[in-house]
Structures are given as C-alpha cells and as structure tokens.
C-alpha positions as CSV (number, residue, x, y, z in Angstrom):
1,M,3.8,-0.9,-30.1
2,N,6.1,2.1,-30.3
3,P,8.1,3.0,-27.3
4,A,6.9,6.3,-25.8
5,W,9.6,6.6,-23.2
6,T,13.1,5.1,-22.9
7,G,15.6,5.6,-20.2
8,T,19.2,4.5,-20.6
9,V,21.8,4.1,-17.9
10,P,25.4,4.5,-19.2
11,A,27.1,1.1,-19.5
12,D,30.7,0.2,-18.8
13,P,32.4,0.2,-22.2
14,E,34.6,-2.7,-21.1
15,T,31.7,-4.9,-20.2
16,K,28.3,-4.6,-21.8
17,T,26.5,-2.0,-24.0
18,P,22.9,-1.1,-23.3
19,N,21.8,-3.3,-26.3
20,E,23.3,-6.5,-24.9
21,E,21.6,-9.0,-22.6
22,L,21.3,-8.0,-19.0
23,P,23.3,-10.1,-16.5
24,E,21.4,-12.4,-14.2
25,A,21.1,-11.5,-10.6
26,P,22.0,-14.0,-7.9
27,A,19.2,-16.3,-6.7
28,S,19.2,-14.7,-3.3
29,A,18.1,-11.4,-4.9
30,L,15.4,-12.9,-7.1
31,D,13.1,-15.1,-4.9
32,P,11.0,-13.1,-2.5
33,A,9.7,-16.4,-1.1
34,L,13.0,-16.5,0.8
35,D,12.0,-13.3,2.6
36,P,9.4,-10.6,1.9
37,V,12.3,-8.2,1.7
38,P,15.2,-10.0,0.0
39,A,18.5,-9.2,1.5
40,L,21.3,-8.9,-1.1
41,D,24.9,-10.0,-0.4
42,T,26.2,-8.7,-3.7
43,E,25.5,-5.8,-6.1
44,P,21.8,-5.1,-6.5
45,P,20.2,-5.7,-9.9
46,T,20.2,-2.6,-12.1
47,A,18.9,-1.8,-15.6
48,E,21.4,-0.8,-18.2
49,R,18.5,0.2,-20.5
50,L,14.9,0.6,-19.5
51,V,12.1,0.8,-22.0
52,I,8.5,1.5,-21.1
53,T,5.9,1.1,-23.8
54,P,2.1,1.8,-23.7
55,V,0.0,-1.1,-24.9
56,H,-2.6,-0.1,-27.5
57,G,-5.7,-1.9,-28.4
58,I,-7.2,-2.8,-25.0
59,G,-10.4,-0.8,-25.4
60,E,-13.1,-0.4,-22.9
61,V,-13.2,-3.4,-20.6
62,Q,-16.5,-5.0,-19.6
63,A,-17.5,-7.2,-16.7
64,G,-16.5,-10.8,-17.2
65,E,-13.9,-10.1,-19.9
66,N,-10.7,-12.1,-20.0
67,L,-7.8,-9.8,-19.2
68,V,-5.2,-12.5,-20.1
69,E,-6.6,-12.7,-23.6
70,L,-7.0,-8.9,-24.0
71,I,-3.5,-8.1,-22.8
72,G,-1.8,-11.0,-24.5
73,Q,-3.4,-10.2,-27.9
74,A,-2.6,-6.5,-27.5
75,C,1.1,-7.2,-26.7
76,G,1.3,-9.9,-29.3
77,R,4.8,-11.1,-30.3
78,E,6.3,-8.1,-28.4
79,L,5.8,-10.0,-25.1
80,R,8.8,-12.0,-23.9
81,S,10.2,-13.5,-20.7
82,G,11.6,-10.9,-18.3
83,D,9.0,-8.3,-19.2
84,I,6.8,-6.6,-16.5
85,I,3.2,-5.9,-17.4
86,V,1.8,-2.9,-15.5
87,V,-2.0,-2.8,-15.3
88,T,-4.2,0.0,-14.1
89,S,-6.5,-1.4,-11.3
90,K,-9.6,0.1,-13.0
91,I,-9.7,-2.5,-15.8
92,V,-9.2,-5.3,-13.3
93,S,-12.1,-3.9,-11.2
94,K,-14.2,-3.6,-14.4
95,A,-13.5,-7.2,-15.5
96,E,-14.2,-8.5,-12.0
97,G,-17.5,-6.6,-11.9
98,R,-16.6,-4.2,-9.1
99,T,-18.8,-1.4,-10.5
100,L,-21.6,0.2,-8.5
101,P,-24.2,3.0,-9.2
102,A,-22.8,6.4,-8.1
103,D,-25.6,6.9,-5.6
104,R,-24.2,4.0,-3.6
105,R,-20.8,5.6,-3.3
106,D,-21.0,6.6,0.3
107,D,-22.2,3.1,1.3
108,A,-19.4,1.6,-0.6
109,V,-16.8,3.8,1.1
110,E,-18.2,2.9,4.5
111,Q,-18.2,-0.9,3.7
112,E,-14.6,-0.7,2.4
113,T,-13.3,1.3,5.4
114,V,-11.5,-0.4,8.3
115,R,-10.5,2.8,10.1
116,L,-10.6,6.6,9.7
117,V,-7.1,8.1,9.4
118,A,-8.1,11.8,8.7
119,S,-11.1,13.8,7.7
120,R,-11.3,17.4,6.5
121,E,-14.3,19.6,5.7
122,H,-14.0,21.9,2.6
123,A,-16.1,23.8,0.2
124,A,-16.7,20.8,-2.0
125,G,-17.7,18.5,0.9
126,T,-15.6,16.2,3.1
127,T,-12.4,14.3,2.2
128,R,-11.8,11.2,4.2
129,I,-8.5,9.4,4.2
130,V,-9.1,5.9,5.4
131,E,-7.5,2.5,5.7
132,N,-9.5,0.1,3.6
133,R,-9.9,-3.7,3.9
134,L,-6.8,-4.3,1.8
135,G,-4.7,-2.3,4.3
136,I,-4.2,0.5,1.8
137,V,-4.5,4.1,3.1
138,A,-6.3,6.2,0.5
139,A,-8.9,8.8,-0.1
140,A,-12.5,7.4,0.0
141,A,-11.1,3.8,0.5
142,G,-10.1,3.8,-3.2
143,V,-13.7,4.1,-4.4
144,D,-13.4,6.2,-7.6
145,A,-15.6,7.8,-10.2
146,S,-13.0,8.6,-12.8
147,N,-12.5,6.6,-16.0
148,T,-15.7,4.7,-15.6
149,A,-19.2,5.0,-17.1
150,E,-21.3,8.0,-16.2
151,G,-23.3,7.4,-13.1
152,T,-21.0,4.6,-11.8
153,V,-18.1,4.2,-9.4
154,L,-15.4,1.6,-9.2
155,L,-14.2,-0.3,-6.1
156,L,-10.7,-1.7,-5.9
157,P,-10.3,-5.4,-6.9
158,L,-11.2,-7.8,-4.1
159,D,-7.7,-9.2,-4.0
160,P,-5.2,-7.4,-6.3
161,D,-2.4,-9.9,-5.5
162,A,-4.6,-12.8,-6.6
163,S,-5.6,-10.9,-9.7
164,A,-1.9,-10.3,-10.6
165,R,-1.2,-14.0,-10.0
166,R,-4.0,-15.0,-12.4
167,L,-2.6,-12.7,-15.1
168,C,0.9,-14.1,-14.5
169,R,-0.2,-17.7,-14.8
170,G,-2.5,-17.0,-17.8
171,L,0.2,-15.3,-19.8
172,K,2.6,-18.1,-19.0
173,R,0.0,-20.7,-20.1
174,D,-1.1,-18.9,-23.3
175,W,2.1,-17.2,-24.4
176,G,4.8,-19.3,-22.8
177,V,6.5,-16.3,-21.1
178,D,7.6,-15.7,-17.5
179,V,6.6,-12.1,-16.8
180,G,6.0,-10.0,-13.7
181,V,2.7,-8.2,-13.2
182,V,2.0,-5.0,-11.3
183,I,-1.5,-3.8,-10.7
184,T,-1.5,-0.1,-9.8
185,D,-3.7,2.6,-8.3
186,T,-3.2,6.3,-7.8
187,L,-2.4,7.4,-4.3
188,G,-1.6,10.7,-2.6
189,R,1.5,11.3,-0.5
190,P,1.2,12.7,3.1
191,W,4.2,15.0,2.8
192,R,4.0,16.1,-0.9
193,Q,1.6,17.7,-3.3
194,G,0.1,15.6,-6.1
195,Q,-0.6,11.9,-6.7
196,T,1.4,9.1,-8.1
197,D,0.7,5.5,-9.1
198,A,1.7,2.8,-6.6
199,A,1.6,-1.0,-6.7
200,I,-1.4,-2.5,-5.0
201,G,-1.1,-6.0,-6.4
202,T,2.0,-7.9,-7.8
203,A,3.0,-11.3,-8.9
204,G,6.2,-12.8,-10.4
205,L,8.6,-10.1,-9.2
206,S,10.4,-8.8,-6.2
207,V,8.6,-5.8,-4.7
208,L,11.3,-4.7,-2.2
209,L,15.1,-4.7,-2.4
210,D,16.9,-4.6,0.9
211,L,20.1,-2.8,0.4
212,R,21.1,-2.6,4.1
213,G,24.6,-3.7,4.7
214,L,25.7,-3.1,1.1
215,P,28.3,-0.4,0.5
216,D,27.3,2.9,-1.0
217,S,29.4,4.6,-3.7
218,S,31.7,5.9,-1.0
219,G,32.2,2.4,0.5
220,R,30.1,3.1,3.6
221,P,27.5,0.4,4.5
222,M,23.9,1.5,4.0
223,S,21.8,1.1,7.2
224,A,18.2,2.0,6.2
225,T,17.7,1.7,2.4
226,V,15.0,-0.7,1.3
227,T,13.9,0.2,-2.2
228,A,10.2,-0.1,-3.1
229,V,10.9,-1.2,-6.7
230,A,7.3,-2.2,-7.4
231,D,6.1,1.3,-6.5
232,E,8.9,2.8,-8.7
233,I,7.8,0.6,-11.6
234,A,4.1,1.6,-11.1
235,A,5.0,5.3,-11.1
236,A,7.3,5.1,-14.1
237,A,4.7,3.2,-16.2
238,D,2.1,5.9,-15.5
239,L,4.3,8.3,-17.5
240,V,3.1,6.4,-20.7
241,K,-0.3,5.2,-19.5
242,G,-1.5,8.6,-18.1
243,K,-5.0,9.3,-16.8
244,T,-6.6,10.6,-20.0
245,F,-5.1,8.6,-22.8
246,G,-7.3,5.4,-22.5
247,L,-4.1,3.3,-22.2
248,P,-4.5,1.1,-19.1
249,V,-1.5,-1.2,-19.7
250,A,2.2,-0.6,-20.1
251,L,5.1,-3.0,-20.9
252,V,8.3,-2.5,-19.0
253,R,11.5,-4.0,-20.4
254,G,15.0,-4.1,-18.9
255,L,14.3,-5.2,-15.4
256,D,14.6,-8.9,-16.0
257,A,16.6,-9.3,-12.8
258,L,13.5,-8.4,-10.7
259,V,11.3,-11.0,-12.4
260,T,11.0,-14.2,-10.4
261,V,10.4,-17.7,-11.9
262,G,8.9,-20.6,-10.0
263,G,8.3,-18.8,-6.7
264,M,5.1,-16.9,-7.5
265,D,2.8,-19.0,-5.3
266,R,4.9,-18.2,-2.3
267,D,5.8,-14.6,-2.9
268,P,4.1,-12.0,-0.6
269,G,2.9,-9.8,-3.4
270,A,2.2,-6.1,-2.8
271,K,1.1,-6.8,0.8
272,A,4.8,-6.7,1.6
273,L,4.7,-2.9,0.9
274,L,2.3,-2.2,3.7
275,R,3.9,-0.8,6.8
276,P,2.9,-2.7,10.0
277,A,0.8,-0.7,12.4
278,E,3.5,-0.9,15.1
279,E,6.0,0.8,12.8
280,D,3.6,3.5,11.6
281,M,4.7,6.9,13.0
282,F,1.9,8.7,11.2
283,R,-1.1,6.5,11.8
284,Q,-3.5,9.4,12.3
285,G,-4.1,12.9,10.9
286,T,-3.0,15.8,13.2
287,A,-6.5,16.8,14.1
288,E,-7.5,13.2,14.9
289,A,-4.4,12.6,16.9
290,F,-5.1,15.9,18.9
291,E,-8.7,14.9,19.5
292,D,-7.7,11.4,20.7
293,G,-5.1,13.0,23.0
294,R,-7.6,15.4,24.4
295,R,-10.1,12.7,25.1
296,S,-7.5,10.4,26.6
297,G,-6.3,13.3,28.8
298,T,-9.8,14.1,29.9
299,R,-10.5,10.5,30.8
300,S,-7.2,10.2,32.7
301,G,-7.9,13.5,34.5
302,Y,-11.4,12.4,35.4
303,N,-10.2,9.0,36.6
304,A,-7.4,10.5,38.6
305,G,-9.7,13.1,40.1
306,Y,-12.3,10.4,41.0
307,D,-9.6,8.2,42.6
308,D,-8.1,11.2,44.5
309,G,-11.6,12.3,45.6
310,H,-12.6,8.8,46.6
311,A,-9.4,8.4,48.7
312,A,-9.8,11.8,50.3
313,G,-13.5,11.1,51.0
314,Y,-12.6,7.8,52.6
315,E,-10.0,9.4,54.8
316,D,-12.3,12.3,55.8
317,G,-15.1,9.8,56.5
318,Y,-12.9,7.6,58.6
319,A,-11.6,10.5,60.6
320,A,-15.1,11.8,61.2
321,G,-16.4,8.4,62.1
322,Y,-13.5,7.9,64.5
323,A,-14.1,11.3,66.2
324,A,-17.8,10.5,66.5
325,A,-17.1,7.1,68.1
326,A,-14.7,8.7,70.5
327,A,-17.2,11.4,71.5
328,E,-19.9,8.7,72.1
329,A,-17.5,6.7,74.2
330,R,-16.7,9.8,76.3
331,R,-20.4,10.6,76.7
332,R,-21.2,7.1,77.9
333,A,-18.3,7.2,80.3
334,R,-19.6,10.4,81.9
335,S,-23.2,9.0,82.1
336,S,-21.9,5.8,83.7
337,G,-19.8,7.7,86.2
338,G,-22.6,10.1,87.1
C-alpha cells in the first residue's frame, strides 16, 4: 500500500522527530469506559505525523463475506497495533445482507424512520431528513442507491458499533494487533453546503475528547470544547477512499494515543456522538417547527376560547336563572297578597 496522503505536524527539535515513536497518553485519556467523554487532566493526545493510506484489493463485497479476512489480507503485514481501520458502511451492509430491490426503497425508508425532521418538495421529488432507528439524522434514513448493484438499495448496518467490535476482535484474533475501527457514512450538515463522512460505528478508540478545563495556547481554560475525533478521522479517511475509486477501506496511522486496549466491550461506541434530544436546539426544520407552533397556537386559542366562553355562558346562565327565579317569587307574592 502506498500512502496517498500524509500530514505532518512539526515536532519539537529537542524532544521527538516525526519519525520516532509517539508518546503514550495517560490512561485517563485512553479508556472511554471510564466516561463516554473522557476528561483530560493533562495535554490531549496529538499526532506528530499522520499517514492515511487507501487499502487496495478489497473488491466487490458480497453478502456473507468475511470482512475480517478481506481487510486483514488486503492490509497484510502493513497492519500493526495502534492503527485505525476506517471502513465505509456500504461494504458492512453488503456483507450483512442489508440489500433490497430498489422498488422497495420507500418502504425501507419508512421502516427505518423514527421521526421526520424536515421535508422539502423540489423538481426531482421530495427530500426527507429523518431520524432513523440508530438515532442518526440523515436524508432518507440512510437508505442509499449509490455504489451498489443496479436496481438495488442499501440500508445501514443493523448495529454499526457491534459490526465495528466484530472487526476489532477478528483482527486481534487473526493478526494479533490492537487496532481501532471506524465505520463511516456520508452525512449532510445543517449549516453548510456539501457532505462529509462521519462515524456511525466505532470500536477500540476514543470517539470524543473532552478538553474543557484545559488551558488553551494563551493559558485560558477552555469551557466548551469537546472534540469529535472519530468524526474527524472519518472525514480525513474519505480523502483517500473517495466515492468513485472503489476503495472502501483506509488505514490511519499516527493516532496510537486514541486507540484503546482492553476496554472495547465497555466503550460506548459511536452512540456517544449522538446529541440527546433535550440538548438538541435544532430538532426540527424551520417549516416543521412553524407548523407545529401554528397548530399548538390554534389548539391553545381554541381551548382558551372554549374555557372563556364556557365561563361566560355559565355566568350569563346563572344571572338569567337568578333573575327568572326572583321574578317568579315576586309574581307568587303578588298572587298570594291579592
């Protein structure tokens, strides 16, 4: 495998050069089992030299194929502990048999959808942004017709974190290496044009680094920075995998400090990247939020009007009844006196 992209961070000439071994990060920074967002009490792990290499030789993946075997053989002796294997979700879906005929696409989207976030009509049809059963917000629930056989569509893996764990364990078993695994899918961004790859399944590595409380370069403590390192790895790896090259796997080297050993069964995986509903400030599209607000306002106005009308009617009825009773009493008094 020939490196297709290499990034180098300048090293301190009095300590290490980019070609030397990377320092180990403290245990508190490495084990996400301690917390879904590890808090660091020292310098965060950084890469002095980062190399991202496309893995050739995978070929078209068929249902039931062994991805551990395919990826291990394609990487060969290049694979070593501390590496991170980045795998496009499509080959995981294909191996797991998550392929459907294209004419069942709409049914598949509906079955995978938990809630509608936004929907827009346009010349080519309707685009629906939904939350799927994995908690991922994506167009068409992640059901995709690209890079699959003509007349078929692919669903996302049933459990991408579990798929990543199987790859991690299998590579450890067959090749004796402790590696991290990131399974990726392409997602849009609500505030920016274009798409980028993001992590939807992970195993064997920290997915978030909590830098809150650490000093910035000016010595001021950071108060809000939690870095989504798994998403950054996914996006960087796509620079060499691409969408049209037929290269679904990349090998990332130089981020050894993010790879965890021994805590894989307890780590939260990519689920830790999902924002909880109570923290989501943009849970709906603008049109959907407006319509919900209109309906809520209409219901509230109707209920308030009904309650006010009921109260007013009761008061009017009581007054009318009281007046009628008083008049009847006076009539009887006159009749009795006459």
